[in-house]
DSSP file (Angstrom, degrees, kcal/mol; ACC not computed):
  #  RESIDUE AA STRUCTURE BP1 BP2  ACC     N-H-->O    O-->H-N    N-H-->O    O-->H-N    TCO  KAPPA ALPHA  PHI   PSI    X-CA   Y-CA   Z-CA
    1    1 A M              0   0    0      0, 0.0     3,-0.5     0, 0.0    12,-0.3   0.000 360.0 360.0 360.0 148.5    1.1  -16.7   -9.2
    2    2 A A    >   +     0   0    0      1,-0.2     3,-1.4     2,-0.1    47,-0.1  -0.395 360.0  16.2 -82.5 155.7   -1.4  -16.8   -6.3
    3    3 A G  T 3  S-     0   0    0      1,-0.3    46,-1.4    47,-0.1    45,-0.7   0.755 125.9 -57.8  63.9  33.4   -3.9  -14.1   -5.3
    4    4 A G  T 3  S+     0   0    0     -3,-0.5    -1,-0.3     1,-0.2     2,-0.2   0.653  90.4 155.2  75.5  12.4   -4.0  -12.0   -8.4
    5    5 A Q    <   -     0   0    0     -3,-1.4     8,-0.7    42,-0.2     2,-0.5  -0.484  32.9-145.0 -75.6 145.4   -0.3  -11.3   -8.2
    6    6 A R  B     -A   12   0A   0     40,-0.9    40,-0.4     6,-0.2     6,-0.2  -0.933  11.5-129.1-114.1 134.6    1.4  -10.3  -11.4
    7    7 A A    >   -     0   0    0      4,-2.1     3,-2.1    -2,-0.5    14,-0.1  -0.336  28.6-106.6 -75.6 162.0    4.9  -11.4  -12.3
    8    8 A A  T 3  S+     0   0    0      1,-0.3    -1,-0.1     2,-0.1    37,-0.1   0.745 119.2  61.7 -61.2 -24.2    7.5   -8.9  -13.4
    9    9 A D  T 3  S-     0   0    0      2,-0.1    -1,-0.3     1,-0.0     3,-0.1   0.448 120.7-106.5 -83.7   1.5    7.2  -10.3  -17.0
   10   10 A G  S <  S+     0   0    0     -3,-2.1    -2,-0.1     1,-0.3     2,-0.1   0.408  79.9 126.1  91.9  -2.7    3.5   -9.3  -17.1
   11   11 A S        +     0   0    0     -5,-0.0    -4,-2.1     3,-0.0    -1,-0.3  -0.371  39.7  57.2 -82.0 168.3    2.2  -12.8  -16.8
   12   12 A G  B    S-A    6   0A   0     -6,-0.2    -6,-0.2    -3,-0.1   -10,-0.1  -0.402  90.2 -36.9 105.1 177.7   -0.4  -13.8  -14.1
   13   13 A D        -     0   0    0     -8,-0.7     2,-0.4   -12,-0.3    -6,-0.0  -0.292  57.6-110.0 -74.9 157.6   -3.8  -12.6  -13.1
   14   14 A T        -     0   0    0      6,-0.1     3,-0.1     1,-0.1     6,-0.1  -0.720  37.8-115.3 -84.0 139.0   -5.0   -9.0  -13.2
   15   15 A A    >   -     0   0    0     -2,-0.4     3,-2.3     4,-0.2     4,-0.1  -0.168  57.9 -52.2 -67.1 168.8   -5.6   -7.5   -9.8
   16   16 A A  G >  S-     0   0    0      1,-0.3     3,-1.5    76,-0.3    -1,-0.2  -0.106 124.3  -3.5 -47.0 129.2   -9.1   -6.5   -8.6
   17   17 A G  G 3  S-     0   0    0      1,-0.3    -1,-0.3    -3,-0.1     3,-0.1   0.557 130.0 -59.4  65.9   8.9  -10.8   -4.2  -11.1
   18   18 A G  G <  S+     0   0    0     -3,-2.3     2,-1.2     1,-0.2    -1,-0.3   0.455  90.7 137.7 102.1   0.4   -7.8   -4.0  -13.4
   19   19 A F    <   +     0   0    0     -3,-1.5    -1,-0.2    73,-0.2    -4,-0.2  -0.692  33.4 154.9 -82.3 100.7   -5.1   -2.5  -11.2
   20   20 A D     >  -     0   0    0     -2,-1.2     4,-2.5    -6,-0.1     5,-0.2  -0.412  60.5 -77.6-115.7-170.3   -2.2   -4.7  -12.3
   21   21 A L  H  > S+     0   0    0      1,-0.2     4,-2.4     2,-0.2     5,-0.2   0.887 128.7  50.5 -60.5 -41.5    1.5   -4.5  -12.4
   22   22 A A  H  > S+     0   0    0      2,-0.2     4,-2.1     1,-0.2    -1,-0.2   0.920 111.4  47.7 -64.7 -43.7    1.5   -2.2  -15.5
   23   23 A A  H  > S+     0   0    0      1,-0.2     4,-2.4     2,-0.2    -2,-0.2   0.897 112.3  50.9 -63.4 -40.2   -1.0    0.2  -13.9
   24   24 A G  H  X S+     0   0    0     -4,-2.5     4,-2.5     2,-0.2    -2,-0.2   0.893 109.1  49.9 -64.6 -40.2    1.0    0.3  -10.7
   25   25 A R  H  X S+     0   0    0     -4,-2.4     4,-1.9     2,-0.2    -1,-0.2   0.885 110.6  50.0 -67.2 -37.6    4.2    1.1  -12.6
   26   26 A R  H  X S+     0   0    0     -4,-2.1     4,-2.0     2,-0.2     5,-0.3   0.932 111.2  49.5 -63.8 -44.4    2.4    3.9  -14.5
   27   27 A L  H  X S+     0   0    0     -4,-2.4     4,-2.7     1,-0.2     5,-0.4   0.928 110.7  49.8 -59.1 -46.5    1.1    5.3  -11.2
   28   28 A L  H  < S+     0   0    0     -4,-2.5     4,-0.4     1,-0.2    -1,-0.2   0.868 115.5  43.6 -60.6 -37.8    4.6    5.1   -9.7
   29   29 A A  H  < S+     0   0    0     -4,-1.9    -1,-0.2    -5,-0.2    -2,-0.2   0.759 127.4  25.5 -79.7 -25.6    6.1    6.9  -12.7
   30   30 A E  H  < S+     0   0    0     -4,-2.0    -2,-0.2    -3,-0.1    -3,-0.2   0.732 115.1  50.2-114.3 -26.3    3.4    9.6  -13.1
   31   31 A A  S  < S+     0   0    0     -4,-2.7     2,-0.2    -5,-0.3    -3,-0.1   0.587  90.1  79.8-100.2 -10.5    1.6   10.4   -9.8
   32   32 A F  S    S-     0   0    0     -5,-0.4     5,-0.1    -4,-0.4    52,-0.0  -0.631  86.7 -91.5-102.3 157.5    4.3   10.9   -7.2
   33   33 A A    >>  -     0   0    0     -2,-0.2     4,-1.9     1,-0.1     3,-0.9  -0.230  40.7-110.4 -59.4 150.5    6.4   14.0   -6.6
   34   34 A P  H 3> S+     0   0    0      0, 0.0     4,-1.7     0, 0.0    -1,-0.1   0.861 117.8  56.4 -53.4 -39.1    9.8   14.1   -8.4
   35   35 A W  H 34 S+     0   0    0      1,-0.2     4,-0.2     2,-0.2    -2,-0.0   0.835 105.7  51.7 -66.5 -29.7   11.7   13.6   -5.2
   36   36 A V  H X4 S+     0   0    0     -3,-0.9     3,-1.7     1,-0.2     5,-0.4   0.918 108.3  50.9 -69.2 -42.9    9.8   10.3   -4.5
   37   37 A R  H >< S+     0   0    0     -4,-1.9     3,-1.3     1,-0.3     4,-0.3   0.830 102.1  62.7 -62.1 -30.6   10.6    9.1   -8.1
   38   38 A E  T 3< S+     0   0    0     -4,-1.7    -1,-0.3     1,-0.3    -2,-0.2   0.535  81.5  81.7 -73.2  -5.4   14.3    9.9   -7.3
   39   39 A L  T <  S-     0   0    0     -3,-1.7    -1,-0.3    -4,-0.2    -2,-0.2   0.623 105.3-119.7 -73.2 -11.4   14.3    7.3   -4.5
   40   40 A G    <   +     0   0    0     -3,-1.3    21,-2.0     1,-0.2     2,-0.2   0.891  49.8 172.5  76.4  39.9   14.8    4.6   -7.2
   41   41 A L  E     -B   60   0B   0     -5,-0.4     2,-0.4    -4,-0.3    19,-0.2  -0.580  12.7-174.6 -84.9 143.7   11.6    2.7   -6.4
   42   42 A S  E     -B   59   0B   0     17,-2.1    17,-2.7    -2,-0.2     2,-0.6  -0.999  24.5-126.3-136.7 140.5   10.4   -0.2   -8.5
   43   43 A L  E     +B   58   0B   0     -2,-0.4    15,-0.2    15,-0.2     3,-0.1  -0.738  27.9 173.9 -86.6 122.7    7.2   -2.1   -8.3
   44   44 A E  E     +     0   0B   0     13,-3.1     2,-0.3    -2,-0.6    14,-0.2   0.756  61.5   5.1 -99.9 -29.9    7.8   -5.9   -8.0
   45   45 A A  E     -B   57   0B   0     12,-1.4    12,-2.2   -38,-0.1     2,-0.4  -0.995  47.5-159.6-157.4 148.7    4.3   -7.2   -7.4
   46   46 A V  E     -B   56   0B   0    -40,-0.4   -40,-0.9    -2,-0.3     2,-0.5  -0.999  15.9-168.2-127.3 132.5    0.7   -6.3   -7.1
   47   47 A D  E     -B   55   0B   0      8,-2.9     8,-2.6    -2,-0.4   -43,-0.2  -0.973  17.8-161.3-129.2 118.3   -1.7   -8.6   -5.2
   48   48 A A        -     0   0    0    -45,-0.7   -44,-0.2    -2,-0.5    -1,-0.1   0.642  46.7-117.8 -72.5 -14.2   -5.5   -8.3   -5.4
   49   49 A G    >   +     0   0    0    -46,-1.4     3,-2.7     4,-0.3     2,-0.5   0.649  45.5 172.2  91.7  15.7   -5.7  -10.4   -2.2
   50   50 A A  T 3  S+     0   0    0    -47,-0.5    -1,-0.2     1,-0.3   -47,-0.1  -0.448  83.7   0.5 -59.3 113.5   -7.7  -13.4   -3.3
   51   51 A G  T 3  S+     0   0    0     -2,-0.5    -1,-0.3     1,-0.3     2,-0.3   0.577 140.1  27.8  82.8   9.5   -7.5  -15.6   -0.3
   52   52 A G  S <  S-     0   0    0     -3,-2.7    -1,-0.3   -49,-0.1   -49,-0.0  -0.885 104.3 -41.2-169.5-161.2   -5.4  -13.1    1.7
   53   53 A E        -     0   0    0     -2,-0.3    -4,-0.3    -3,-0.1    72,-0.1  -0.726  55.7-124.2 -88.3 129.8   -4.6   -9.4    2.2
   54   54 A P        +     0   0    0      0, 0.0    70,-2.7     0, 0.0     2,-0.3  -0.311  50.9 126.8 -66.2 156.5   -4.3   -7.3   -0.9
   55   55 A G  E     -BC  47 123B   0     -8,-2.6    -8,-2.9    68,-0.2     2,-0.3  -0.975  45.1-111.1-179.3-166.4   -1.0   -5.4   -1.3
   56   56 A A  E     -BC  46 122B   0     66,-1.8    66,-2.8    -2,-0.3     2,-0.5  -0.985  14.0-140.7-152.3 152.5    2.0   -4.5   -3.2
   57   57 A V  E     -BC  45 121B   0    -12,-2.2   -13,-3.1    -2,-0.3   -12,-1.4  -0.983  21.9-176.7-121.6 124.0    5.8   -5.0   -3.0
   58   58 A L  E     -BC  43 120B   0     62,-2.2    62,-3.0    -2,-0.5     2,-0.4  -0.863  13.6-148.3-117.0 152.9    8.2   -2.2   -3.8
   59   59 A R  E     -BC  42 119B   0    -17,-2.7   -17,-2.1    -2,-0.3     2,-0.6  -0.976   1.3-156.9-118.9 133.9   12.0   -2.2   -4.0
   60   60 A M  E     -BC  41 118B   0     58,-3.0    58,-2.1    -2,-0.4   -19,-0.2  -0.951  25.0-132.2-107.9 113.4   14.1    0.8   -3.2
   61   61 A A        -     0   0    0    -21,-2.0     2,-0.1    -2,-0.6    56,-0.1  -0.360  27.1-103.6 -65.9 139.4   17.5    0.4   -4.9
   62   62 A F        +     0   0    0     53,-0.1     2,-0.3    -2,-0.1    55,-0.1  -0.392  48.8 167.9 -63.1 137.2   20.5    1.1   -2.7
   63   63 A S    >   -     0   0    0     53,-0.2     3,-1.8    -2,-0.1     4,-0.1  -0.970  43.8-133.1-150.9 137.5   22.1    4.4   -3.3
   64   64 A E  G >  S+     0   0    0     -2,-0.3     3,-1.7     1,-0.3     7,-0.1   0.797 106.5  69.3 -58.2 -27.8   24.8    6.4   -1.4
   65   65 A R  G 3  S+     0   0    0      1,-0.3    -1,-0.3    -3,-0.1    -3,-0.0   0.732  99.1  48.9 -63.3 -21.7   22.5    9.4   -1.8
   66   66 A L  G <  S+     0   0    0     -3,-1.8     8,-3.0   -27,-0.1     2,-0.3   0.271 100.4  92.4 -99.8   9.9   20.0    7.7    0.6
   67   67 A C  E <   -G   73   0C   0     -3,-1.7     6,-0.2     6,-0.3     2,-0.2  -0.700  55.7-154.3-111.4 154.8   22.5    6.9    3.3
   68   68 A R  E >>  -G   72   0C   0      4,-2.9     3,-1.2    -2,-0.3     4,-0.7  -0.412  63.7 -34.6-102.3-169.3   24.0    8.3    6.4
   69   69 A E  G >4 S+     0   0    0      1,-0.2     3,-0.6    -2,-0.2    -1,-0.3  -0.116 129.1  22.2 -50.9 138.5   27.4    7.5    7.7
   70   70 A G  G 34 S-     0   0    0      1,-0.2    -1,-0.2    -3,-0.1     3,-0.1   0.624 125.9 -73.5  81.3  14.2   28.6    4.0    7.1
   71   71 A G  G <4 S+     0   0    0     -3,-1.2    44,-2.3     1,-0.2     2,-0.5   0.708  84.5 153.4  74.5  18.2   26.3    3.2    4.2
   72   72 A V  E <<  -GH  68 114C   0     -4,-0.7    -4,-2.9    -3,-0.6    42,-0.2  -0.725  48.7-121.0 -86.0 124.7   23.2    2.9    6.4
   73   73 A V  E     -G   67   0C   0     40,-2.8    40,-0.4    -2,-0.5    -6,-0.3  -0.447  35.3-114.6 -65.0 130.0   20.0    3.7    4.6
   74   74 A C     >  -     0   0    0     -8,-3.0     4,-1.6    -2,-0.2     3,-0.4  -0.337  11.0-126.2 -73.2 149.1   18.3    6.6    6.4
   75   75 A G  H  > S+     0   0    0      1,-0.2     4,-2.5     2,-0.2     5,-0.2   0.827 106.5  61.9 -61.6 -35.2   15.0    6.2    8.1
   76   76 A Q  H  > S+     0   0    0      1,-0.2     4,-2.0     2,-0.2    -1,-0.2   0.904 104.6  47.9 -60.9 -41.0   13.4    9.1    6.2
   77   77 A A  H  > S+     0   0    0     -3,-0.4     4,-2.2   -11,-0.2    -1,-0.2   0.896 111.7  50.1 -65.9 -39.9   13.9    7.3    2.9
   78   78 A M  H  X S+     0   0    0     -4,-1.6     4,-2.3     2,-0.2    -2,-0.2   0.868 109.3  51.4 -68.2 -35.1   12.5    4.0    4.3
   79   79 A M  H  X S+     0   0    0     -4,-2.5     4,-2.3     2,-0.2    -1,-0.2   0.891 109.9  49.3 -68.1 -38.2    9.4    5.9    5.7
   80   80 A A  H  X S+     0   0    0     -4,-2.0     4,-2.4     2,-0.2    -2,-0.2   0.891 109.8  52.4 -65.6 -38.9    8.8    7.4    2.2
   81   81 A L  H  X S+     0   0    0     -4,-2.2     4,-2.5     2,-0.2    -2,-0.2   0.933 110.6  47.4 -59.2 -47.3    9.2    3.9    0.7
   82   82 A A  H  X S+     0   0    0     -4,-2.3     4,-1.9     2,-0.2    -2,-0.2   0.906 112.1  49.4 -62.9 -43.0    6.6    2.5    3.1
   83   83 A D  H  X S+     0   0    0     -4,-2.3     4,-1.5     1,-0.2    -1,-0.2   0.915 112.9  46.8 -63.3 -44.0    4.2    5.4    2.5
   84   84 A T  H  X S+     0   0    0     -4,-2.4     4,-1.7     1,-0.2    -2,-0.2   0.896 109.5  54.1 -65.2 -41.4    4.5    5.0   -1.3
   85   85 A A  H  X S+     0   0    0     -4,-2.5     4,-2.2     1,-0.2    -1,-0.2   0.876 105.7  53.7 -61.3 -37.7    4.0    1.2   -1.0
   86   86 A M  H  X S+     0   0    0     -4,-1.9     4,-2.9     2,-0.2     5,-0.2   0.871 103.2  55.9 -67.8 -35.5    0.8    1.7    0.9
   87   87 A V  H  X S+     0   0    0     -4,-1.5     4,-1.9     1,-0.2    -1,-0.2   0.924 111.3  44.8 -60.1 -42.7   -0.6    4.0   -1.9
   88   88 A L  H  X S+     0   0    0     -4,-1.7     4,-2.3     2,-0.2    -2,-0.2   0.867 112.0  52.1 -69.4 -36.1    0.0    1.2   -4.3
   89   89 A A  H  X S+     0   0    0     -4,-2.2     4,-2.5     2,-0.2    -2,-0.2   0.913 109.6  48.9 -66.1 -42.6   -1.5   -1.4   -1.9
   90   90 A V  H  X S+     0   0    0     -4,-2.9     4,-2.2     1,-0.2     6,-0.3   0.909 111.5  50.7 -61.9 -41.1   -4.7    0.7   -1.5
   91   91 A S  H  X>S+     0   0    0     -4,-1.9     4,-1.6    -5,-0.2     5,-1.0   0.901 109.9  49.6 -63.3 -41.0   -4.9    1.0   -5.3
   92   92 A A  H  <5S+     0   0    0     -4,-2.3   -76,-0.3     1,-0.2    -2,-0.2   0.919 113.0  46.7 -62.6 -43.5   -4.5   -2.8   -5.6
   93   93 A A  H  <5S+     0   0    0     -4,-2.5    -2,-0.2     1,-0.2    -1,-0.2   0.846 116.6  44.5 -67.9 -33.2   -7.3   -3.4   -3.1
   94   94 A S  H  <5S-     0   0    0     -4,-2.2    -1,-0.2     2,-0.3    -2,-0.2   0.683 106.0-125.5 -83.3 -19.8   -9.6   -0.8   -4.7
   95   95 A G  T  <5S+     0   0    0     -4,-1.6     2,-0.3    -5,-0.2    -3,-0.2   0.498  85.9  39.6  84.2   4.0   -8.9   -2.0   -8.2
   96   96 A R  S   <S-     0   0    0     -5,-1.0     2,-0.3    -6,-0.3    -2,-0.3  -0.966  98.4 -79.5-169.0 163.4   -7.9    1.5   -9.2
   97   97 A Y        -     0   0    0     -2,-0.3    -9,-0.1    -3,-0.1   -10,-0.0  -0.597  43.5-171.7 -73.3 135.5   -6.0    4.5   -8.0
   98   98 A R        -     0   0    0     -2,-0.3    -7,-0.1   -11,-0.2    -8,-0.0  -0.998  31.0-108.9-125.5 132.1   -8.0    6.6   -5.5
   99   99 A P        +     0   0    0      0, 0.0    58,-2.4     0, 0.0     2,-0.3  -0.357  52.8 166.1 -56.4 139.4   -6.8   10.0   -4.3
  100  100 A M  E     -D  156   0B   0     56,-0.2     2,-0.4    57,-0.2    56,-0.2  -0.967  30.2-142.6-153.2 163.5   -5.8    9.7   -0.7
  101  101 A A  E     -D  155   0B   0     54,-2.1    54,-2.8    -2,-0.3     2,-0.3  -0.999  28.3-113.6-134.5 137.0   -4.0   11.4    2.2
  102  102 A T  E     +D  154   0B   0     -2,-0.4    52,-0.2    52,-0.2     3,-0.1  -0.542  32.2 175.7 -68.8 126.4   -1.8    9.8    4.9
  103  103 A V  E     +     0   0B   0     50,-3.0     2,-0.3     1,-0.4    51,-0.2   0.776  67.5   1.3 -98.1 -38.7   -3.5   10.3    8.2
  104  104 A D  E     +D  153   0B   0     49,-1.7    49,-2.2     2,-0.0    -1,-0.4  -0.992  53.9 179.7-153.2 141.6   -1.1    8.3   10.4
  105  105 A Q  E     -D  152   0B   0     -2,-0.3     2,-0.5    47,-0.2    47,-0.2  -0.914   6.7-174.3-145.1 118.2    2.1    6.4    9.9
  106  106 A T  E     -D  151   0B   0     45,-2.8    45,-2.3    -2,-0.3     2,-0.5  -0.961   7.7-167.4-115.6 124.9    3.9    4.8   12.8
  107  107 A T  E     -D  150   0B   0     -2,-0.5     2,-0.6    43,-0.2    43,-0.2  -0.940  10.6-167.4-117.7 130.1    7.3    3.2   12.1
  108  108 A H  E     -D  149   0B   0     41,-2.8    41,-2.1    -2,-0.5     2,-0.5  -0.958  15.4-150.7-113.8 112.0    9.2    0.9   14.4
  109  109 A F  E     +D  148   0B   0     -2,-0.6    39,-0.3    39,-0.2    38,-0.0  -0.712  16.8 178.6 -84.7 128.9   12.8    0.4   13.2
  110  110 A L        -     0   0    0     37,-3.2    38,-0.2    -2,-0.5    -1,-0.2   0.800  63.7 -15.6 -99.8 -37.9   14.2   -3.0   14.2
  111  111 A K  S    S-     0   0    0     36,-1.6    -1,-0.4     0, 0.0     2,-0.1  -0.974  75.3 -91.6-162.9 156.7   17.7   -2.9   12.7
  112  112 A P        -     0   0    0      0, 0.0     2,-0.5     0, 0.0    28,-0.1  -0.344  26.6-138.6 -74.5 155.9   19.7   -0.8   10.2
  113  113 A V        -     0   0    0    -40,-0.4   -40,-2.8    -2,-0.1     2,-0.5  -0.973  23.6-172.7-110.6 125.0   20.0   -1.6    6.5
  114  114 A A  B     -H   72   0C   0     -2,-0.5   -42,-0.2   -42,-0.2   -43,-0.1  -0.977  60.8 -16.7-124.5 130.3   23.5   -1.1    5.2
  115  115 A N  S    S+     0   0    0    -44,-2.3     2,-0.3    -2,-0.5    -1,-0.1   0.834 108.1 101.3  53.6  41.9   24.6   -1.3    1.6
  116  116 A A  S    S-     0   0    0    -45,-0.3   -53,-0.2   -53,-0.1    -1,-0.2  -0.992  75.5-100.2-151.1 154.4   21.5   -3.2    0.4
  117  117 A D        -     0   0    0     -2,-0.3    24,-2.6   -55,-0.1    25,-0.5  -0.340  37.4-133.2 -64.7 157.4   18.2   -2.6   -1.4
  118  118 A V  E     -CE  60 140B   0    -58,-2.1   -58,-3.0    22,-0.2     2,-0.4  -0.974  12.9-153.5-118.3 132.5   15.1   -2.3    0.8
  119  119 A L  E     -CE  59 139B   0     20,-2.8    20,-2.6    -2,-0.4     2,-0.5  -0.866   3.1-158.8-104.3 137.4   11.9   -4.3    0.0
  120  120 A A  E     -CE  58 138B   0    -62,-3.0   -62,-2.2    -2,-0.4     2,-0.8  -0.968   4.0-168.5-118.2 116.9    8.5   -3.0    1.2
  121  121 A D  E     -CE  57 137B   0     16,-2.4    16,-1.9    -2,-0.5     2,-0.4  -0.886  14.8-168.9-104.4 101.5    5.7   -5.5    1.5
  122  122 A A  E     -CE  56 136B   0    -66,-2.8   -66,-1.8    -2,-0.8     2,-0.4  -0.786   5.5-176.8 -97.9 130.9    2.6   -3.4    2.0
  123  123 A R  E     -CE  55 135B   0     12,-3.0    12,-2.4    -2,-0.4     2,-0.5  -0.975  24.7-127.0-130.3 141.1   -0.7   -5.1    3.0
  124  124 A I  E     - E   0 134B   0    -70,-2.7    10,-0.3    -2,-0.4     3,-0.2  -0.754  20.5-179.2 -87.3 124.8   -4.2   -3.8    3.5
  125  125 A V  E    S+     0   0B   0      8,-2.6     2,-0.3    -2,-0.5     9,-0.2   0.839  75.3   0.5 -87.9 -41.2   -5.7   -4.7    6.9
  126  126 A R  E     - E   0 133B   0      7,-1.9     7,-3.0     2,-0.0     2,-0.5  -0.960  59.1-166.4-152.1 132.8   -9.0   -2.9    6.2
  127  127 A L  E     + E   0 132B   0     -2,-0.3     5,-0.2     5,-0.2     2,-0.1  -0.973  20.0 168.8-120.6 115.8  -10.4   -1.0    3.3
  128  128 A G        -     0   0    0      3,-3.2    -2,-0.0    -2,-0.5     5,-0.0  -0.400  50.1 -90.5-110.1-169.7  -13.5    1.1    3.9
  129  129 A R  S    S+     0   0    0     -2,-0.1     3,-0.1     1,-0.1    -1,-0.0   0.851 122.0  13.0 -72.3 -34.9  -15.4    3.7    1.9
  130  130 A S  S    S+     0   0    0      1,-0.2    26,-2.6    27,-0.1     2,-0.3   0.500 126.6  44.2-122.3  -6.6  -13.5    6.6    3.4
  131  131 A M  E     - F   0 155B   0     24,-0.3    -3,-3.2   -31,-0.0     2,-0.4  -0.982  53.6-164.7-140.3 150.3  -10.5    5.1    5.3
  132  132 A A  E     -EF 127 154B   0     22,-2.2    22,-2.7    -2,-0.3     2,-0.4  -0.993   7.0-164.0-132.7 143.1   -7.9    2.4    4.6
  133  133 A F  E     +EF 126 153B   0     -7,-3.0    -8,-2.6    -2,-0.4    -7,-1.9  -0.980  20.0 154.1-127.8 138.9   -5.6    0.8    7.2
  134  134 A G  E     -EF 124 152B   0     18,-2.2    18,-2.5    -2,-0.4     2,-0.3  -0.923  30.5-134.4-153.4 177.3   -2.5   -1.2    6.4
  135  135 A R  E     -EF 123 151B   0    -12,-2.4   -12,-3.0    -2,-0.3     2,-0.4  -0.988  12.2-157.4-139.8 149.1    0.9   -2.5    7.5
  136  136 A V  E     -EF 122 150B   0     14,-2.7    14,-2.5    -2,-0.3     2,-0.6  -0.992   4.3-156.0-128.4 133.3    4.2   -2.6    5.8
  137  137 A T  E     -EF 121 149B   0    -16,-1.9   -16,-2.4    -2,-0.4     2,-0.4  -0.954  13.4-156.2-106.3 120.8    7.1   -4.9    6.5
  138  138 A L  E     -EF 120 148B   0     10,-2.7     9,-3.4    -2,-0.6    10,-1.4  -0.825  16.1-177.5 -96.5 134.5   10.5   -3.5    5.4
  139  139 A R  E     -EF 119 146B   0    -20,-2.6   -20,-2.8    -2,-0.4     2,-0.5  -0.946  31.6-115.5-130.6 150.1   13.2   -6.0    4.7
  140  140 A S  E  >  -E  118   0B   0      5,-1.7     4,-2.6    -2,-0.3     5,-0.5  -0.745  21.0-146.8 -78.3 127.6   16.8   -5.9    3.7
  141  141 A A  T  4 S+     0   0    0    -24,-2.6    -1,-0.1    -2,-0.5   -23,-0.1   0.794  96.7  56.8 -66.1 -26.5   17.1   -7.5    0.3
  142  142 A A  T  4 S+     0   0    0    -25,-0.5    -1,-0.2     1,-0.2   -24,-0.1   0.871 125.0  17.4 -73.2 -37.0   20.6   -8.8    1.2
  143  143 A A  T  4 S-     0   0    0     -3,-0.2    -2,-0.2     2,-0.2    -1,-0.2   0.529  89.1-136.6-113.4  -9.5   19.5  -10.7    4.3
  144  144 A D     <  +     0   0    0     -4,-2.6    -3,-0.1     1,-0.2    -5,-0.0   0.872  60.0 133.2  49.9  42.3   15.7  -11.0    3.8
  145  145 A K        -     0   0    0     -5,-0.5    -5,-1.7     0, 0.0    -1,-0.2  -0.942  66.2 -98.6-119.0 144.0   15.2  -10.0    7.4
  146  146 A P  E     + F   0 139B   0      0, 0.0    -7,-0.3     0, 0.0     3,-0.1  -0.353  38.4 173.2 -59.7 135.3   12.6   -7.5    8.7
  147  147 A V  E     +     0   0B   0     -9,-3.4   -37,-3.2     1,-0.4   -36,-1.6   0.538  66.2   4.6-116.9 -17.4   14.3   -4.1    9.4
  148  148 A A  E     -DF 109 138B   0    -10,-1.4   -10,-2.7   -39,-0.3    -1,-0.4  -0.974  55.5-148.5-162.0 153.1   11.1   -2.1   10.2
  149  149 A V  E     -DF 108 137B   0    -41,-2.1   -41,-2.8    -2,-0.3     2,-0.4  -0.992  18.8-168.5-126.0 138.8    7.4   -2.5   10.6
  150  150 A V  E     -DF 107 136B   0    -14,-2.5   -14,-2.7    -2,-0.4     2,-0.4  -0.982  10.2-163.1-130.7 134.0    5.0    0.3    9.7
  151  151 A T  E     -DF 106 135B   0    -45,-2.3   -45,-2.8    -2,-0.4     2,-0.3  -0.945  20.2-177.3-113.9 143.6    1.3    0.8   10.4
  152  152 A S  E     -DF 105 134B   0    -18,-2.5   -18,-2.2    -2,-0.4     2,-0.4  -0.958  21.1-161.2-141.8 153.1   -0.6    3.3    8.4
  153  153 A A  E     -DF 104 133B   0    -49,-2.2   -50,-3.0    -2,-0.3   -49,-1.7  -0.996  14.5-168.1-133.2 140.2   -4.0    5.0    8.0
  154  154 A Y  E     -DF 102 132B   0    -22,-2.7   -22,-2.2    -2,-0.4     2,-0.5  -0.986  19.1-136.6-131.2 137.0   -5.2    6.8    4.9
  155  155 A A  E     -DF 101 131B   0    -54,-2.8   -54,-2.1    -2,-0.4     2,-0.6  -0.819  23.2-139.5 -86.6 128.3   -8.2    9.0    4.2
  156  156 A L  E      D  100   0B   0    -26,-2.6   -56,-0.2    -2,-0.5    -2,-0.0  -0.817 360.0 360.0 -92.3 119.9   -9.7    8.1    0.9
  157  157 A L              0   0    0    -58,-2.4   -57,-0.2    -2,-0.6    -1,-0.1   0.426 360.0 360.0 -92.4 360.0  -10.7   11.4   -0.9
């Protein structure tokens, strides 16, 4: 796999400084609030960014609990998915988890997602000593079309 990405089977390169798929999965399972873990998120890829932007790809499994009328996945759940994906992307870019706080998150919803998993492809645009900036593209797993774009800024603590 290209760019330090690790496959779901554990093969592939280790991301920068050792933050790989296994480390990301541990972080997802241990570091987030219980309600975030209840979103049904799974880490699909970690990319150290060799030759491109570092990042991470998360999947939010479809659940009626996350839907409003008509099986449409609610925006609040998708925003939490994007925020969580960026924490993992910053960790991939840093080579380790760093405590951080969301400073800004702007979400533009393009179309609804109904009865499908949602994929979040989070990429770091700039990683500094005290701030990180990124973007997330949310896609419907059923149609593989963008459903939202998110820009984010994080204070690195």
